[in-house]
C-alpha positions as CSV (number, residue, x, y, z in Angstrom):
1,X,26.0,115.7,51.4
2,X,28.6,113.2,52.7
3,X,30.5,114.5,55.7
4,X,34.2,114.5,55.7
5,X,35.2,111.9,58.2
6,X,38.8,113.0,58.6
7,X,39.0,116.8,58.5
8,X,41.9,117.0,60.8
9,X,44.0,114.7,58.7
10,X,43.2,116.7,55.6
11,X,44.4,119.9,57.4
12,X,47.6,118.2,58.4
13,X,48.3,117.0,54.9
14,X,47.7,120.5,53.5
15,X,50.0,122.0,56.0
16,X,52.6,119.5,55.2
17,X,52.4,120.2,51.4
18,X,52.7,123.9,52.0
19,X,55.7,123.3,54.3
20,X,57.5,121.2,51.7
21,X,56.7,123.8,49.0
22,X,58.2,126.5,51.2
23,X,61.4,124.5,51.7
24,X,61.8,124.1,48.0
25,X,61.2,127.8,47.3
26,X,63.5,129.1,50.0
27,X,66.7,127.8,48.4
28,X,65.8,129.2,45.1
29,X,65.2,132.6,46.7
30,X,68.5,132.4,48.5
31,X,70.3,131.4,45.3
32,X,68.9,134.4,43.5
33,X,70.9,136.7,45.7
34,X,74.6,137.1,44.6
35,X,77.5,137.0,47.0
36,X,79.5,140.0,48.1
37,X,81.7,141.6,45.3
38,X,85.3,140.5,45.2
39,X,87.9,142.5,47.1
40,X,90.5,143.4,44.5
41,X,94.1,144.0,45.4
42,X,95.2,147.5,44.0
43,X,98.3,147.7,41.8
44,X,100.9,150.5,41.7
45,X,102.7,151.6,38.6
46,X,104.8,154.7,38.2
47,X,103.5,156.4,41.3
48,X,99.9,155.7,40.6
49,X,97.7,153.2,42.5
50,X,94.9,151.6,40.4
51,X,91.8,150.6,42.4
52,X,88.6,148.6,41.6
53,X,86.0,149.9,44.1
54,X,83.4,147.3,43.1
55,X,80.7,149.4,44.6
56,X,78.4,149.7,41.6
57,X,76.9,146.5,40.1
58,X,75.8,148.2,36.9
59,X,79.4,149.0,35.8
60,X,83.0,147.9,36.4
61,X,85.2,150.8,36.8
62,X,88.7,151.7,38.1
63,X,90.1,154.7,39.9
64,X,93.6,156.1,39.5
65,X,95.0,157.5,42.7
66,X,98.2,159.2,43.7
67,X,100.2,156.4,45.5
68,X,101.5,158.8,48.2
69,X,98.5,161.2,48.8
70,X,95.7,158.8,47.7
71,X,94.1,161.8,45.8
72,X,92.0,160.6,42.9
73,X,93.5,161.5,39.5
74,X,90.9,160.0,37.2
75,X,88.1,157.4,36.9
76,X,87.4,155.1,34.0
77,X,84.4,152.8,33.2
78,X,85.8,149.5,31.8
79,X,82.5,147.7,31.1
80,X,78.7,148.1,31.8
81,X,76.1,145.6,32.8
82,X,72.7,145.9,31.0
83,X,69.9,145.2,33.5
84,X,66.8,143.3,32.6
85,X,63.9,144.7,34.7
86,X,62.1,141.4,34.6
87,X,64.9,139.7,36.6
88,X,66.4,140.1,40.0
89,X,68.9,143.0,39.6
90,X,71.6,141.9,41.9
91,X,72.1,138.5,40.1
92,X,72.8,140.5,37.0
93,X,75.7,142.5,38.5
94,X,79.2,141.7,37.3
95,X,82.3,143.0,39.2
96,X,86.0,143.3,38.5
97,X,87.8,140.2,39.7
98,X,91.6,141.2,39.5
99,X,94.0,143.9,38.3
100,X,97.5,143.5,37.1
101,X,100.2,145.5,35.2
102,X,101.9,144.5,32.0
103,X,104.4,147.1,30.9
104,X,102.3,150.3,30.5
105,X,99.0,148.4,30.3
106,X,96.5,147.7,33.0
107,X,94.9,144.3,32.7
108,X,91.4,144.1,34.1
109,X,89.7,140.7,34.5
110,X,85.9,140.5,35.2
111,X,83.9,137.8,37.1
112,X,82.7,136.6,33.7
113,X,86.4,135.9,32.7
114,X,86.4,138.7,30.2
115,X,89.7,140.5,30.1
116,X,90.4,144.1,29.2
117,X,93.6,145.9,28.4
118,X,93.8,149.6,29.2
119,X,96.6,151.7,27.7
120,X,97.6,153.9,30.6
121,X,99.0,156.6,28.4
122,X,95.8,157.0,26.2
123,X,93.2,155.2,28.5
124,X,92.1,153.3,25.4
125,X,90.2,150.1,26.4
126,X,90.6,146.9,24.4
127,X,88.7,143.6,25.2
128,X,91.1,140.8,24.6
129,X,89.8,137.7,22.7
130,X,89.6,134.5,24.8
131,X,92.6,133.0,23.1
132,X,94.9,135.9,24.1
133,X,93.6,136.1,27.7
134,X,95.9,133.4,29.2
135,X,99.1,134.8,27.7
136,X,98.2,138.5,28.1
137,X,97.2,138.3,31.7
138,X,100.3,138.1,34.0
139,X,100.1,136.0,37.2
140,X,100.2,137.9,40.5
141,X,103.7,138.8,41.6
142,X,104.7,137.8,45.1
143,X,107.1,140.5,46.3
144,X,109.1,139.9,49.5
145,X,108.1,142.2,52.4
146,X,111.5,143.7,52.6
147,X,111.2,144.8,48.9
148,X,107.8,146.4,49.5
149,X,109.2,148.4,52.4
150,X,112.3,149.6,50.5
151,X,111.2,150.0,46.9
152,X,107.4,150.1,46.8
153,X,106.6,151.9,50.0
154,X,110.0,153.4,51.1
155,X,112.3,156.2,49.9
156,X,112.9,154.6,46.5
157,X,109.1,154.5,45.7
158,X,109.4,158.1,44.5
159,X,111.8,157.3,41.7
160,X,111.6,153.6,41.0
161,X,109.1,150.9,40.3
162,X,109.6,147.1,40.6
163,X,110.0,145.6,37.1
164,X,108.8,142.2,35.9
165,X,110.4,142.1,32.5
166,X,112.5,139.1,33.4
167,X,111.8,135.9,35.3
168,X,112.6,135.7,38.1
169,X,112.1,139.3,39.0
170,X,114.1,139.0,42.2
171,X,116.9,136.9,43.7
172,X,117.9,136.2,47.3
173,X,121.4,135.7,48.8
174,X,123.9,137.2,51.3
175,X,125.4,139.7,48.8
176,X,127.4,141.8,51.3
177,X,128.6,138.9,53.4
178,X,127.1,140.1,56.8
179,X,125.1,136.9,57.4
180,X,121.7,138.3,56.6
181,X,119.7,137.4,53.5
182,X,119.5,140.3,51.0
183,X,117.2,140.7,48.0
184,X,118.1,141.8,44.6
185,X,115.1,143.0,42.6
186,X,114.7,144.3,39.1
187,X,113.7,148.0,39.0
188,X,112.9,150.7,36.5
189,X,113.7,154.4,37.0
190,X,110.5,156.2,36.6
191,X,111.9,159.4,35.0
192,X,113.9,157.7,32.3
193,X,112.5,154.2,32.0
194,X,116.1,152.8,32.4
195,X,116.3,149.3,33.9
196,X,118.5,148.0,36.7
197,X,118.8,146.2,40.0
198,X,118.1,147.3,43.5
199,X,119.9,145.2,46.2
200,X,118.1,145.6,49.5
201,X,120.2,144.6,52.5
202,X,118.3,142.5,54.9
203,X,120.1,143.6,58.0
204,X,119.7,147.3,57.3
205,X,116.7,147.6,54.9
206,X,118.7,150.0,52.7
207,X,118.9,149.6,49.0
208,X,121.7,150.1,46.5
209,X,120.8,150.9,42.9
210,X,122.8,149.4,40.0
211,X,121.9,150.5,36.6
212,X,118.4,152.2,36.4
213,X,120.2,155.6,36.0
214,X,123.3,154.7,38.1
215,X,126.2,153.5,36.0
216,X,128.4,150.6,37.1
217,X,131.3,149.2,35.1
218,X,130.7,148.1,31.5
219,X,127.0,147.6,32.4
220,X,126.3,151.3,32.1
221,X,123.3,153.0,33.7
222,X,120.7,150.9,31.7
223,X,120.5,147.2,32.0
224,X,117.9,146.8,29.3
225,X,120.5,144.6,27.5
226,X,120.4,142.0,30.3
227,X,118.2,139.0,29.5
228,X,119.3,136.6,32.3
229,X,120.6,136.7,35.8
230,X,121.3,134.4,38.7
231,X,122.9,134.2,42.1
232,X,126.7,133.2,42.0
233,X,127.4,131.5,45.4
234,X,130.4,132.9,47.3
235,X,131.9,129.5,47.8
236,X,132.0,128.8,44.0
237,X,135.5,129.0,42.6
238,X,135.7,131.0,39.5
239,X,138.6,132.4,37.4
240,X,137.7,135.8,36.0
241,X,138.6,136.5,32.3
242,X,142.2,137.7,32.3
243,X,142.9,136.7,35.9
244,X,145.2,133.9,37.2
245,X,144.0,133.7,40.8
246,X,140.7,132.5,42.2
247,X,138.3,135.3,43.0
248,X,137.5,135.2,46.7
249,X,134.0,136.6,47.4
250,X,132.9,138.1,50.6
251,X,129.3,137.3,49.9
252,X,127.2,135.9,47.1
253,X,127.5,137.7,43.7
254,X,125.1,138.3,40.8
255,X,125.9,136.9,37.5
256,X,124.3,139.0,34.8
257,X,124.5,138.3,31.1
258,X,123.3,138.9,27.6
259,X,122.8,135.5,25.8
260,X,125.6,134.6,23.4
261,X,127.3,137.9,24.3
262,X,128.8,139.4,27.5
263,X,128.4,138.5,31.1
264,X,129.7,139.9,34.3
265,X,129.8,139.4,38.1
266,X,128.5,142.1,40.4
267,X,129.9,141.6,43.9
268,X,130.6,143.4,47.2
269,X,134.3,144.4,47.7
270,X,133.8,145.5,51.3
271,X,132.9,149.1,50.5
272,X,130.7,148.9,47.4
273,X,129.4,146.8,44.6
274,X,131.8,146.4,41.7
275,X,131.6,145.1,38.1
276,X,133.8,142.2,36.9
277,X,133.6,141.6,33.2
278,X,133.4,137.9,32.2
279,X,133.2,138.1,28.4
280,X,132.6,140.5,25.5
């Protein structure tokens, strides 16, 4: 038998090979573990907050909770994740990625980019085809903090919801002429579904409802007819229909209109908001 002349070197080589193998395997083991589930921002619609807990990797589900008391109203499984016992379980988990509201439909997007539409009246679930996902899933709405305080979390939250049926959904200006920036936001009266505008005064944080169940001029109490609106700057000279003198505004006004039909200015007269018809 021939003696091994370099036993120590062979041991060192063996240890080196094992170390390299361990370094190769460690990343693969790390990659097999999924990251933490997404934190999904809840959405509120008609007094109900919809939440995706993302605490169960085997199913994606939502909870409907009272927006004021946080009591759970109902729970609904949107999709399930079949688990292959021969594979690492956590890498097979799929969670909900985002929630959004479109009219009376809750749009649920999963991490796998599957999109589901839930009819909030019937709780029927429909998986949308990929071609419809882009158009059916609304983008997140950035609502000013003053609107959240007054309409979504304040006294108006009991009777009104912010509406996104028009773009833009809110406008900013100094509508009462006090030097503070105010916000005009589209709202829907929860009890009747009537649409209108809430003007939230920046200096006071109070809101005035126009339409949405509160009539004003020829606009009535439902602004469902309105398909466009914009800020009308107070320093812009305008002759109202049937008037011979320039209208002098205390603050910025709102120009609301129905395409190829009527339009009107809504402005502050020092005591309240009034309606000035611009066309029939």
